[in-house]
Every structure is written in structure tokens, then in C-alpha cells.
NURO-880805 format. One record per atom (N, C-alpha, C, O, CB): y, x, z; residue in one letter. Coordinates in steps of 0.2 Angstrom, whole numbers, padded with zeros to 4 digits, always signed. Glycine has a CB too. Layout:
<pts>
YXZA
...
</pts>
This chain:
<pts>
-0006+0004+0000X
+0000+0000+0000X
+0006+0004+0000X
+0007+0009+0004X
+0000-0005+0006X
+0011+0003-0004X
+0017+0007-0005X
+0022+0005+0001X
+0023+0000+0002X
+0021+0006-0012X
+0024+0011+0004X
+0028+0010+0010X
+0035+0008+0007X
+0038+0012+0003X
+0028+0016+0014X
+0039+0003+0010X
+0045+0001+0008X
+0050+0007+0011X
+0050+0009+0016X
+0047-0006+0012X
+0055+0009+0006X
+0059+0014+0008X
+0064+0012+0013X
+0066+0006+0013X
+0063+0017+0002X
+0066+0016+0018X
+0071+0015+0023X
+0078+0015+0020X
+0079+0017+0014X
+0070+0020+0029X
+0082+0012+0024X
+0089+0011+0021X
+0092+0018+0020X
+0096+0019+0016X
+0094+0008+0026X
+0090+0023+0025X
+0093+0030+0024X
+0090+0033+0018X
+0094+0037+0015X
+0091+0034+0030X
+0084+0031+0016X
+0081+0035+0010X
+0084+0032+0004X
+0083+0035-0002X
+0074+0034+0010X
+0087+0026+0004X
+0089+0023-0002X
+0096+0027-0005X
+0100+0028-0001X
+0091+0016-0001X
+0096+0028-0011X
+0102+0031-0014X
+0108+0025-0014X
+0107+0019-0013X
+0101+0033-0021X
+0114+0028-0015X
+0120+0023-0015X
+0119+0018-0021X
+0121+0013-0021X
+0126+0027-0016X
+0116+0021-0027X
+0115+0017-0032X
+0110+0011-0031X
+0111+0005-0033X
+0113+0021-0038X
+0105+0013-0027X
+0100+0008-0025X
+0103+0003-0021X
+0101-0003-0022X
+0094+0012-0021X
+0107+0005-0016X
+0110+0000-0011X
+0115-0005-0015X
+0115-0011-0014X
+0114+0004-0006X
+0118-0002-0020X
+0123-0006-0024X
+0119-0011-0028X
+0121-0017-0029X
+0127-0002-0029X
+0113-0009-0031X
+0109-0013-0035X
+0106-0019-0030X
+0106-0025-0032X
+0103-0010-0038X
+0104-0017-0024X
+0101-0021-0020X
+0106-0027-0018X
+0104-0033-0017X
+0098-0018-0013X
+0112-0025-0017X
+0117-0029-0015X
+0119-0034-0021X
+0120-0040-0020X
+0124-0026-0013X
+0119-0031-0027X
+0120-0035-0032X
+0115-0041-0034X
+0116-0046-0036X
+0121-0031-0039X
+0108-0039-0032X
+0103-0043-0033X
+0102-0048-0028X
+0097-0052-0028X
+0097-0039-0035X
+0105-0047-0022X
+0104-0051-0016X
+0106-0059-0018X
+0110-0060-0022X
+0108-0049-0010X
+0102-0063-0015X
+0104-0070-0016X
+0111-0072-0014X
+0114-0069-0009X
+0099-0075-0012X
+0115-0076-0018X
+0122-0078-0016X
+0123-0080-0009X
+0128-0078-0006X
+0124-0083-0020X
+0118-0083-0006X
+0119-0085+0001X
+0120-0079+0006X
+0122-0080+0012X
+0114-0089+0003X
+0118-0073+0004X
+0118-0067+0008X
+0124-0063+0008X
+0125-0058+0012X
+0112-0062+0007X
+0129-0065+0004X
+0135-0062+0003X
+0140-0063+0009X
+0141-0069+0010X
+0139-0064-0004X
+0141-0058+0012X
+0145-0058+0019X
+0152-0060+0018X
+0156-0063+0022X
+0145-0052+0023X
+0155-0059+0012X
+0162-0060+0010X
+0162-0065+0004X
+0162-0063-0002X
+0166-0054+0009X
+0163-0071+0005X
+0164-0076+0000X
+0169-0074-0005X
+0174-0071-0003X
+0165-0083+0003X
+0169-0077-0011X
+0174-0075-0016X
+0181-0077-0013X
+0186-0074-0014X
+0173-0079-0022X
+0182-0083-0010X
+0188-0085-0007X
+0191-0080-0002X
+0197-0079-0002X
+0188-0092-0004X
+0187-0077+0002X
+0189-0072+0007X
+0191-0066+0003X
+0196-0063+0005X
+0184-0071+0012X
+0188-0064-0002X
+0190-0058-0005X
+0196-0059-0009X
+0200-0054-0009X
+0184-0056-0010X
+0197-0065-0012X
+0203-0066-0015X
+0209-0066-0010X
+0215-0064-0012X
+0203-0073-0019X
+0208-0069-0004X
+0213-0069+0001X
+0215-0062+0003X
+0221-0061+0004X
+0211-0073+0007X
+0210-0058+0004X
+0212-0051+0006X
+0215-0047+0000X
+0220-0043+0002X
+0205-0047+0008X
+0213-0049-0006X
+0217-0045-0012X
+0224-0048-0012X
+0228-0044-0013X
+0213-0047-0018X
+0225-0054-0011X
+0232-0057-0011X
+0236-0054-0005X
+0242-0052-0006X
+0232-0064-0010X
+0233-0053+0001X
+0237-0049+0006X
+0238-0042+0005X
+0244-0040+0006X
+0232-0050+0013X
+0234-0039+0001X
+0235-0032+0000X
+0241-0031-0006X
+0245-0027-0005X
+0229-0028-0003X
+0241-0036-0010X
+0246-0036-0016X
+0253-0037-0012X
+0258-0034-0014X
+0244-0041-0021X
+0253-0042-0008X
+0259-0044-0004X
+0262-0038+0000X
+0268-0036+0000X
+0258-0050+0000X
+0257-0034+0003X
+0259-0028+0007X
+0261-0023+0002X
+0266-0019+0004X
+0253-0026+0011X
+0259-0022-0004X
+0261-0017-0008X
+0268-0019-0011X
+0272-0014-0011X
+0256-0016-0014X
+0269-0025-0012X
+0276-0027-0015X
+0281-0026-0009X
+0287-0024-0011X
+0276-0034-0017X
+0279-0028-0003X
+0284-0027+0003X
+0286-0020+0004X
+0291-0018+0005X
+0281-0030+0009X
+0280-0015+0003X
+0281-0008+0004X
+0286-0005-0002X
+0290-0001-0001X
+0275-0005+0004X
+0284-0008-0008X
+0288-0006-0013X
+0296-0007-0013X
+0300-0003-0014X
+0285-0009-0020X
+0297-0013-0010X
+0304-0015-0009X
+0307-0010-0004X
+0313-0008-0005X
+0305-0022-0006X
+0304-0009+0001X
+0307-0004+0006X
+0308+0003+0003X
+0313+0006+0005X
+0303-0004+0012X
+0303+0005-0001X
+0304+0012-0004X
+0309+0012-0009X
+0313+0017-0009X
+0297+0014-0006X
+0310+0007-0013X
+0315+0007-0018X
+0322+0007-0016X
+0326+0010-0018X
+0314+0001-0023X
+0322+0003-0010X
+0329+0002-0007X
+0331+0008-0004X
+0337+0011-0004X
+0329-0004-0002X
+0326+0012+0000X
+0328+0018+0003X
+0328+0024-0001X
+0333+0028+0000X
+0322+0019+0008X
+0324+0024-0006X
+0324+0030-0011X
+0328+0030-0017X
+0329+0034-0021X
+0318+0033-0011X
+0328+0023-0020X
+0330+0022-0027X
+0324+0022-0031X
+0319+0024-0029X
+0335+0028-0029X
+0325+0019-0037X
+0319+0018-0041X
+0316+0025-0044X
+0310+0026-0044X
+0321+0014-0048X
+0321+0029-0046X
+0318+0035-0049X
+0315+0040-0044X
+0309+0043-0045X
+0324+0039-0051X
+0317+0040-0038X
+0314+0044-0033X
+0308+0042-0029X
+0304+0045-0026X
+0319+0046-0027X
+0307+0035-0030X
+0301+0032-0026X
+0294+0034-0030X
+0294+0034-0036X
+0302+0024-0026X
+0290+0036-0026X
+0283+0038-0028X
+0278+0033-0026X
+0278+0030-0021X
+0281+0045-0025X
+0273+0032-0030X
+0267+0028-0028X
+0264+0030-0022X
+0261+0026-0018X
+0262+0027-0034X
+0264+0036-0021X
+0260+0039-0015X
+0264+0036-0008X
+0261+0034-0004X
+0260+0047-0015X
+0271+0036-0009X
+0275+0034-0003X
+0274+0026-0002X
+0273+0024+0004X
+0282+0035-0004X
+0273+0022-0008X
+0272+0015-0007X
+0265+0014-0004X
+0264+0010+0000X
+0273+0012-0014X
+0260+0018-0006X
+0253+0017-0004X
+0253+0018+0004X
+0250+0015+0007X
+0248+0021-0008X
+0256+0024+0006X
+0256+0025+0013X
+0260+0020+0017X
+0257+0018+0022X
+0260+0032+0014X
+0265+0017+0015X
+0269+0012+0019X
+0265+0006+0019X
+0265+0002+0024X
+0276+0011+0016X
+0261+0004+0013X
+0257-0002+0013X
+0251-0001+0017X
+0247-0006+0018X
+0256-0004+0006X
+0249+0005+0018X
+0242+0006+0022X
+0236+0005+0017X
+0231+0003+0019X
+0242+0001+0027X
+0237+0007+0011X
+0232+0007+0006X
+0231+0013+0002X
+0235+0018+0003X
+0233+0001+0001X
+0225+0014-0001X
+0224+0020-0005X
+0228+0019-0011X
+0230+0014-0014X
+0217+0021-0007X
+0231+0025-0014X
+0235+0025-0020X
+0231+0021-0026X
+0234+0018-0030X
+0236+0032-0022X
+0224+0022-0026X
+0220+0019-0031X
+0221+0011-0031X
+0220+0008-0036X
+0213+0021-0031X
+0221+0009-0025X
+0222+0002-0024X
+0228-0001-0028X
+0227-0007-0030X
+0222+0000-0016X
+0233+0002-0028X
+0239+0000-0031X
+0238-0002-0039X
+0240-0007-0041X
+0245+0005-0031X
+0233+0003-0042X
+0232+0002-0049X
+0227-0004-0050X
+0226-0006-0056X
+0229+0008-0052X
+0224-0007-0045X
+0221-0013-0046X
+0225-0019-0047X
+0223-0024-0049X
+0216-0014-0040X
+0232-0018-0045X
+0236-0024-0045X
+0242-0022-0050X
+0245-0027-0053X
+0239-0025-0038X
+0244-0016-0051X
+0250-0015-0055X
+0248-0008-0059X
+0245-0004-0057X
+0256-0013-0051X
+0250-0009-0065X
+0249-0003-0070X
+0253+0003-0069X
+0251+0009-0070X
+0249-0005-0077X
+0259+0002-0066X
+0264+0007-0065X
+0270+0005-0060X
+0270-0001-0058X
+0267+0010-0072X
+0274+0009-0059X
+0280+0008-0054X
+0284+0003-0057X
+0287-0001-0054X
+0284+0014-0053X
+0285+0003-0064X
+0290-0002-0067X
+0287-0009-0066X
+0291-0014-0065X
+0291+0000-0074X
+0281-0010-0067X
+0278-0017-0067X
+0278-0019-0060X
+0279-0025-0058X
+0270-0017-0069X
+0278-0015-0055X
+0278-0016-0048X
+0286-0019-0046X
+0286-0024-0043X
+0277-0010-0043X
+0290-0015-0049X
+0297-0017-0048X
+0299-0024-0051X
+0302-0028-0048X
+0302-0012-0051X
+0296-0025-0057X
+0297-0032-0060X
+0294-0038-0056X
+0297-0043-0056X
+0293-0032-0067X
+0288-0036-0053X
+0285-0041-0049X
+0290-0043-0043X
+0290-0048-0040X
+0278-0039-0046X
+0293-0038-0040X
+0297-0038-0035X
+0303-0043-0036X
+0305-0047-0033X
+0300-0031-0032X
+0306-0042-0042X
+0312-0046-0045X
+0309-0053-0045X
+0313-0057-0044X
+0314-0043-0051X
+0304-0054-0048X
+0301-0061-0049X
+0300-0064-0042X
+0302-0070-0042X
+0294-0061-0053X
+0298-0061-0037X
+0297-0064-0031X
+0303-0065-0027X
+0304-0070-0024X
+0292-0060-0027X
+0308-0060-0027X
+0313-0060-0022X
+0320-0063-0025X
+0323-0067-0022X
+0315-0053-0020X
+0321-0062-0032X
+0327-0064-0034X
+0327-0070-0039X
+0331-0074-0039X
+0330-0058-0038X
+0322-0070-0044X
+0321-0075-0048X
+0322-0082-0045X
+0325-0087-0048X
+0315-0075-0052X
+0318-0084-0040X
+0318-0090-0037X
+0325-0093-0035X
+0327-0098-0035X
+0314-0090-0031X
+0330-0088-0033X
+0336-0090-0031X
+0340-0092-0037X
+0344-0097-0036X
+0340-0084-0027X
+0340-0088-0042X
+0343-0090-0048X
+0340-0097-0051X
+0344-0101-0054X
+0343-0085-0054X
+0334-0098-0051X
+0330-0104-0053X
+0333-0110-0050X
+0333-0115-0054X
+0323-0103-0052X
+0336-0110-0044X
+0339-0115-0041X
+0345-0118-0045X
+0346-0124-0045X
+0341-0114-0034X
+0348-0114-0048X
+0354-0116-0052X
+0352-0120-0058X
+0355-0125-0059X
+0358-0110-0055X
+0346-0119-0061X
+0344-0123-0067X
+0340-0129-0065X
+0338-0133-0069X
+0340-0119-0071X
+0339-0130-0058X
+0335-0135-0055X
+0340-0140-0052X
+0338-0145-0048X
+0330-0133-0051X
+0346-0139-0052X
+0351-0143-0049X
+0351-0151-0051X
+0350-0152-0057X
+0358-0140-0049X
+0351-0155-0047X
+0351-0162-0049X
+0358-0164-0052X
+0363-0161-0051X
+0350-0167-0043X
+0358-0169-0056X
+0365-0171-0059X
+0370-0173-0054X
+0368-0176-0049X
+0364-0178-0063X
+0376-0170-0054X
+0381-0171-0049X
+0383-0178-0048X
+0384-0182-0052X
+0387-0167-0050X
+0383-0180-0041X
+0385-0186-0039X
+0393-0186-0037X
+0396-0191-0037X
+0381-0189-0033X
+0395-0180-0036X
+0402-0179-0035X
+0405-0175-0040X
+0404-0176-0046X
+0403-0175-0028X
+0410-0170-0039X
+0413-0166-0044X
+0409-0160-0045X
+0404-0158-0042X
+0420-0164-0041X
+0410-0157-0051X
+0407-0151-0053X
+0409-0145-0049X
+0404-0141-0047X
+0409-0149-0061X
+0415-0145-0047X
+0417-0140-0042X
+0412-0140-0036X
+0410-0135-0033X
+0424-0141-0040X
+0411-0146-0033X
+0407-0147-0027X
+0400-0144-0028X
+0397-0141-0024X
+0407-0154-0024X
+0398-0145-0034X
+0391-0143-0035X
+0391-0135-0036X
+0386-0132-0033X
+0388-0146-0042X
+0396-0133-0039X
+0396-0125-0040X
+0397-0122-0033X
+0394-0117-0032X
+0401-0123-0045X
+0402-0125-0029X
+0403-0122-0023X
+0397-0122-0018X
+0396-0117-0014X
+0409-0127-0020X
+0393-0127-0018X
+0387-0128-0014X
+0382-0122-0016X
+0379-0119-0012X
+0384-0135-0015X
+0381-0122-0023X
+0376-0117-0025X
+0378-0110-0024X
+0375-0106-0021X
+0375-0118-0033X
+0385-0108-0026X
+0387-0102-0025X
+0388-0100-0018X
+0386-0094-0016X
+0394-0101-0028X
+0389-0105-0013X
+0390-0103-0006X
+0383-0101-0004X
+0382-0096+0000X
+0392-0109-0002X
+0378-0105-0006X
+0371-0103-0003X
+0368-0097-0006X
+0365-0093-0003X
+0366-0109-0006X
+0370-0096-0013X
+0369-0089-0016X
+0371-0083-0012X
+0368-0078-0011X
+0371-0089-0023X
+0378-0084-0010X
+0381-0078-0006X
+0377-0077+0000X
+0376-0072+0003X
+0388-0080-0005X
+0375-0083+0004X
+0371-0082+0010X
+0365-0079+0009X
+0363-0075+0013X
+0370-0089+0013X
+0361-0080+0004X
+0355-0078+0002X
+0355-0070+0000X
+0349-0067-0001X
+0351-0082-0002X
+0360-0068-0003X
+0361-0062-0006X
+0365-0056-0002X
+0362-0051-0001X
+0364-0062-0013X
+0371-0058+0000X
+0375-0054+0003X
+0372-0051+0010X
+0370-0056+0014X
+0382-0057+0004X
+0372-0045+0011X
+0369-0042+0017X
+0362-0043+0018X
+0359-0043+0024X
+0372-0046+0023X
+0358-0045+0013X
+0351-0045+0013X
+0347-0040+0008X
+0351-0037+0005X
+0349-0053+0011X
+0341-0040+0008X
+0337-0036+0004X
+0338-0038-0003X
+0338-0034-0008X
+0329-0036+0006X
+0339-0044-0005X
+0341-0046-0012X
+0347-0043-0014X
+0347-0040-0020X
+0342-0054-0012X
+0352-0042-0010X
+0358-0039-0012X
+0357-0031-0013X
+0360-0028-0018X
+0364-0040-0007X
+0352-0028-0009X
+0351-0021-0010X
+0347-0020-0017X
+0349-0015-0020X
+0346-0019-0004X
+0343-0025-0019X
+0340-0024-0025X
+0345-0025-0031X
+0344-0022-0036X
+0334-0030-0026X
+0350-0030-0030X
+0355-0030-0036X
+0359-0024-0036X
+0360-0022-0042X
+0359-0036-0034X
+0361-0021-0031X
+0364-0015-0031X
+0360-0009-0034X
+0363-0005-0038X
+0367-0013-0024X
+0354-0009-0033X
+0349-0004-0036X
+0349-0005-0043X
+0349+0000-0047X
+0342-0005-0033X
+0349-0011-0046X
+0349-0012-0053X
+0356-0010-0056X
+0356-0006-0061X
+0348-0020-0055X
+0361-0011-0053X
+0368-0009-0055X
+0368-0001-0055X
+0371+0002-0060X
+0373-0012-0051X
+0365+0002-0050X
+0366+0009-0049X
+0361+0013-0054X
+0363+0018-0057X
+0364+0011-0042X
+0355+0010-0055X
+0350+0014-0059X
+0348+0011-0066X
+0344+0014-0069X
+0344+0015-0055X
+0351+0005-0067X
+0349+0002-0073X
+0351+0006-0079X
+0347+0006-0084X
+0353-0005-0073X
+0357+0009-0080X
+0358+0013-0086X
+0353+0019-0087X
+0352+0021-0093X
+0365+0016-0085X
+0350+0021-0082X
+0345+0027-0083X
+0338+0024-0085X
+0334+0028-0087X
+0344+0031-0077X
+0337+0017-0083X
+0330+0014-0085X
+0332+0008-0089X
+0331+0002-0086X
+0327+0013-0078X
+0333+0008-0095X
+0335+0003-0099X
+0330-0003-0099X
+0331-0009-0099X
+0336+0005-0106X
+0323-0001-0099X
+0318-0006-0099X
+0318-0011-0093X
+0317-0017-0093X
+0311-0003-0100X
+0320-0007-0087X
+0321-0011-0081X
+0327-0016-0081X
+0327-0022-0079X
+0322-0006-0075X
+0333-0013-0084X
+0339-0017-0085X
+0337-0023-0089X
+0340-0028-0088X
+0344-0013-0087X
+0334-0022-0095X
+0332-0027-0100X
+0328-0032-0096X
+0329-0038-0098X
+0328-0024-0106X
+0323-0031-0092X
+0319-0036-0089X
+0323-0040-0084X
+0323-0046-0084X
+0313-0032-0085X
+0328-0037-0081X
+0332-0040-0076X
+0337-0045-0080X
+0338-0050-0077X
+0336-0035-0072X
+0339-0043-0085X
+0343-0047-0089X
+0340-0053-0092X
+0342-0059-0091X
+0346-0043-0096X
+0334-0052-0094X
+0330-0058-0096X
+0328-0063-0091X
+0329-0069-0092X
+0323-0056-0100X
+0326-0060-0085X
+0323-0064-0080X
+0328-0067-0075X
+0327-0073-0072X
+0318-0061-0076X
+0334-0064-0075X
+0339-0066-0070X
+0346-0067-0073X
+0348-0073-0073X
+0340-0060-0065X
+0349-0063-0076X
+0356-0063-0079X
+0356-0069-0084X
+0360-0073-0083X
+0358-0057-0082X
+0352-0069-0089X
+0352-0074-0094X
+0351-0081-0092X
+0355-0085-0094X
+0347-0072-0100X
+0347-0082-0087X
+0346-0088-0084X
+0352-0091-0080X
+0354-0096-0080X
+0340-0088-0079X
+0355-0086-0076X
+0361-0087-0072X
+0367-0089-0077X
+0371-0094-0076X
+0363-0082-0068X
+0368-0085-0082X
+0373-0087-0087X
+0372-0093-0090X
+0377-0097-0091X
+0373-0081-0092X
+0366-0095-0092X
+0365-0101-0096X
+0366-0107-0091X
+0369-0112-0093X
+0358-0102-0098X
+0364-0107-0085X
+0366-0112-0080X
+0373-0113-0078X
+0375-0118-0078X
+0362-0110-0073X
+0377-0107-0078X
+0384-0108-0076X
+0388-0110-0082X
+0392-0114-0082X
+0387-0101-0075X
+0385-0109-0088X
+0389-0111-0094X
+0388-0119-0095X
+0392-0122-0097X
+0386-0108-0101X
+0382-0121-0093X
+0381-0128-0093X
+0385-0132-0088X
+0388-0137-0090X
+0374-0130-0091X
+0386-0129-0082X
+0391-0132-0077X
+0398-0132-0080X
+0402-0137-0079X
+0390-0129-0071X
+0400-0127-0083X
+0407-0126-0085X
+0408-0131-0091X
+0413-0134-0091X
+0408-0119-0088X
+0403-0132-0095X
+0404-0137-0101X
+0405-0144-0098X
+0408-0148-0101X
+0398-0136-0106X
+0401-0145-0093X
+0401-0152-0089X
+0408-0153-0086X
+0411-0158-0087X
+0396-0153-0084X
+0411-0147-0083X
+0417-0148-0080X
+0423-0149-0085X
+0428-0153-0084X
+0419-0142-0076X
+0422-0146-0091X
+0427-0147-0096X
+0427-0154-0099X
+0432-0157-0100X
+0426-0142-0102X
+0421-0156-0100X
+0420-0163-0103X
+0422-0168-0098X
+0425-0174-0100X
+0412-0165-0104X
+0422-0167-0091X
+0425-0172-0086X
+0432-0171-0085X
+0435-0175-0081X
+0421-0171-0080X
+0435-0166-0088X
+0442-0165-0087X
+0444-0161-0080X
+0449-0160-0079X
+0446-0171-0087X
+0439-0158-0077X
+0440-0154-0071X
+0442-0147-0072X
+0445-0144-0068X
+0433-0154-0067X
+0440-0144-0078X
+0442-0138-0080X
+0446-0138-0087X
+0444-0141-0092X
+0435-0133-0081X
+0452-0135-0086X
+0457-0136-0092X
+0455-0130-0097X
+0456-0131-0103X
+0464-0136-0090X
+0454-0125-0095X
+0453-0119-0099X
+0446-0119-0103X
+0441-0117-0100X
+0454-0112-0095X
+0446-0122-0109X
+0440-0123-0113X
+0436-0116-0114X
+0430-0116-0115X
+0441-0126-0119X
+0440-0111-0115X
+0437-0104-0117X
+0433-0101-0111X
+0429-0096-0112X
+0443-0099-0119X
+0433-0104-0105X
+0429-0102-0100X
+0422-0102-0101X
+0418-0098-0099X
+0431-0106-0093X
+0420-0107-0105X
+0413-0108-0107X
+0410-0102-0111X
+0404-0101-0112X
+0412-0115-0111X
+0415-0098-0114X
+0413-0093-0118X
+0412-0087-0114X
+0408-0082-0115X
+0418-0091-0123X
+0414-0087-0108X
+0414-0081-0103X
+0412-0084-0096X
+0416-0083-0091X
+0420-0077-0103X
+0406-0086-0095X
+0403-0089-0089X
+0403-0083-0084X
+0402-0085-0078X
+0397-0093-0090X
+0403-0077-0086X
+0403-0072-0081X
+0409-0072-0076X
+0408-0070-0071X
+0403-0065-0085X
+0414-0075-0079X
+0420-0075-0074X
+0418-0079-0068X
+0421-0078-0063X
+0426-0078-0078X
+0414-0085-0069X
+0413-0089-0064X
+0409-0086-0058X
+0410-0087-0052X
+0409-0095-0066X
+0404-0081-0060X
+0400-0078-0055X
+0403-0071-0053X
+0400-0067-0049X
+0393-0077-0058X
+0409-0069-0055X
+0412-0063-0054X
+0412-0062-0046X
+0411-0056-0044X
+0419-0062-0057X
+0414-0066-0042X
+0415-0065-0035X
+0408-0063-0032X
+0408-0059-0027X
+0418-0071-0031X
+0403-0066-0034X
+0396-0064-0031X
+0395-0057-0032X
+0393-0053-0028X
+0391-0068-0034X
+0396-0054-0039X
+0395-0047-0040X
+0399-0043-0036X
+0397-0037-0034X
+0395-0046-0048X
+0406-0045-0036X
+0411-0041-0032X
+0408-0040-0025X
+0409-0035-0022X
+0418-0044-0033X
+0406-0046-0022X
+0404-0046-0015X
+0398-0041-0014X
+0398-0038-0009X
+0403-0053-0013X
+0393-0042-0018X
+0387-0037-0017X
+0389-0030-0017X
+0387-0026-0013X
+0382-0039-0023X
+0393-0028-0022X
+0395-0021-0023X
+0400-0019-0017X
+0399-0014-0014X
+0399-0020-0029X
+0404-0023-0015X
+0409-0022-0010X
+0405-0021-0003X
+0407-0016+0001X
+0414-0027-0009X
+0400-0025-0002X
+0397-0025+0004X
+0394-0018+0006X
+0394-0015+0011X
+0391-0030+0004X
+0391-0015+0000X
+0388-0008+0001X
+0393-0002+0001X
+0391+0003+0004X
+0383-0007-0004X
+0398-0003-0002X
+0403+0003-0003X
+0409+0003+0002X
+0411+0008+0005X
+0405+0003-0010X
+0412-0003+0003X
+0418-0003+0006X
+0419-0008+0012X
+0424-0008+0016X
+0423-0005+0002X
+0413-0011+0014X
+0414-0016+0020X
+0416-0013+0026X
+0419-0016+0030X
+0407-0020+0020X
+0414-0007+0027X
+0415-0003+0034X
+0423-0002+0034X
+0425-0001+0039X
+0411+0003+0035X
+0426-0001+0028X
+0433+0000+0028X
+0437-0006+0028X
+0443-0007+0031X
+0435+0004+0022X
+0435-0011+0024X
+0439-0018+0024X
+0434-0023+0023X
+0432-0025+0017X
+0444-0017+0018X
+0432-0026+0028X
+0427-0032+0027X
+0429-0037+0023X
+0435-0039+0023X
+0425-0035+0034X
+0425-0040+0019X
+0427-0045+0014X
+0424-0052+0016X
+0418-0052+0017X
+0424-0043+0007X
+0428-0057+0016X
+0425-0064+0017X
+0424-0067+0010X
+0428-0069+0007X
+0431-0068+0021X
+0417-0066+0008X
+0415-0068+0002X
+0416-0076+0001X
+0417-0078-0005X
+0408-0066+0001X
+0415-0080+0006X
+0415-0087+0005X
+0422-0089+0004X
+0424-0093+0000X
+0412-0090+0011X
+0427-0086+0007X
+0434-0087+0006X
+0436-0085-0001X
+0440-0088-0004X
+0438-0084+0012X
+0434-0079-0003X
+0436-0077-0009X
+0433-0082-0015X
+0437-0083-0020X
+0433-0070-0011X
+0427-0084-0014X
+0425-0089-0018X
+0429-0095-0019X
+0430-0098-0024X
+0417-0091-0016X
+0431-0098-0013X
+0436-0104-0013X
+0442-0102-0017X
+0444-0107-0021X
+0437-0106-0006X
+0445-0097-0016X
+0451-0095-0020X
+0450-0094-0027X
+0454-0097-0031X
+0454-0088-0017X
+0444-0092-0029X
+0442-0091-0036X
+0441-0098-0039X
+0444-0099-0045X
+0436-0087-0036X
+0438-0102-0036X
+0437-0109-0038X
+0444-0113-0039X
+0445-0117-0043X
+0432-0113-0034X
+0449-0111-0034X
+0455-0114-0035X
+0459-0112-0041X
+0462-0116-0045X
+0460-0112-0029X
+0457-0106-0043X
+0460-0103-0050X
+0457-0107-0056X
+0461-0108-0061X
+0460-0096-0050X
+0451-0109-0055X
+0448-0112-0061X
+0449-0119-0061X
+0450-0122-0066X
+0440-0110-0061X
+0448-0123-0055X
+0448-0130-0055X
+0455-0133-0053X
+0456-0138-0053X
+0443-0132-0050X
+0459-0128-0050X
+0465-0130-0047X
+0464-0131-0040X
+0459-0132-0037X
+0468-0137-0050X
+0470-0130-0036X
+0469-0130-0029X
+0467-0137-0026X
+0469-0142-0029X
+0476-0128-0026X
+0462-0137-0022X
+0459-0143-0019X
+0465-0147-0015X
+0468-0144-0011X
+0453-0141-0014X
+0465-0153-0016X
+0470-0157-0013X
+0467-0159-0006X
+0461-0161-0005X
+0471-0163-0017X
+0472-0159-0001X
+0470-0161+0006X
+0473-0168+0007X
+0478-0169+0005X
+0472-0156+0011X
+0469-0172+0011X
+0471-0178+0012X
+0474-0179+0019X
+0476-0184+0022X
+0466-0184+0011X
</pts>
């Protein structure tokens, strides 16, 4: 009678085959559990990437540093992302795109267009100024010229959507007679200018001259819509 080989005598290949051939009911980690762990690792990698990108910049960040911060092997990163650029793109999709997407999901205004813009822009400032989102925007501004593909991606996923949403609101304001300057629809960038100024100012000059971004927004909208009347 042939003696059954012990676990110690089995090669790694034998053990792998044995595991593969085992009945499904013997699998200690169901597919759902493995998928959950994979999702957790991916989220940890993205979170670590954000910290590293913000601390070191896009160019100086290494995958080794991201892996160390995430507590995974460097090879694990390649199971989720093909390179550093695709990782940054995922970060933008998760952290920034949802904020801009809210602009295109706004319900038809029941009040004035100004009130709608004021609400969205006010919330945008709260979610970006002084947060990690703002840090990522500044990173794009600082390093985008050296990495055109990253800047192109950010334009497609964030900027173009924001511009389209703002242009639609401006055109509605013109049609309702709330905005007199019709050429503003050609340059919707003007409407979002305070947000960009606030993001950049916060990182460079806030310690010298703190900026009230919400009040600046109010004054900016007064210039576009006319000063709000008080009753």
C-alpha cells in the first residue's frame, strides 16, 4: 500500500494543486471575502497615494513609498494599478469628480439662478478650501505643465464638466434676465474664478492675509448679477 505523503513532504506546487482541486466547500475564504479584502487594499493604496502625492508632489512620489504607507508589497500595487499615473487618475475620480458632478445634477431652480449658484459654489468652497481636495487641485496647477497627460485627464474629468455646468447656469440666468452681460456665457471661467483664487491663496498667502472666500464669492456674484437687494 502506498503511503500518503505528509504535508511537509509535499512540494509547493503539489499543495497549490491540492488546494485548487479541493471541493468548493473547503475554501476557507469565500469569493465575497476575497473581493472585500481586495477592495480594502485598493482603498488603502489610494489613501496612501493621496498622502504621498500631497507631501512629495507627483514627480517625486515613488511606488515604494506608497506601498510602505499602505502596508502592502509593491507588487500588490500592480494588481490594482498599472502605474503611478493611473493611480493618480483614480484618486481624482474618487476625491474630486463627485464634487463637480453635483453641479450637473442640480435640480431645476425654484428660486433665482444666483441662489442656485451661490448654494453650489458655497458648498464647493467648504468641500475644497483647506481640505485634501484643495491640496490635489494645487498639485495639478503646480505640476500639470510637466505632466501633460495628467493635466489632460483632469481637464476631461473635472474642468470640462465644471465649465459645461456653469455655462448652462449662465445661459439660464441670461434667458431669465438675471444676467445682463450675454458674453459671460462665452467665458464661464469668470464665474468660477473666486474658487481657483481661494485654493491658490490658501496655500501661498493665507498666513500673511487670510481670505474670506465666502465673502469674496458674494462680492463676485454682486458684480455679475447686481447687488442683492435687502428688504
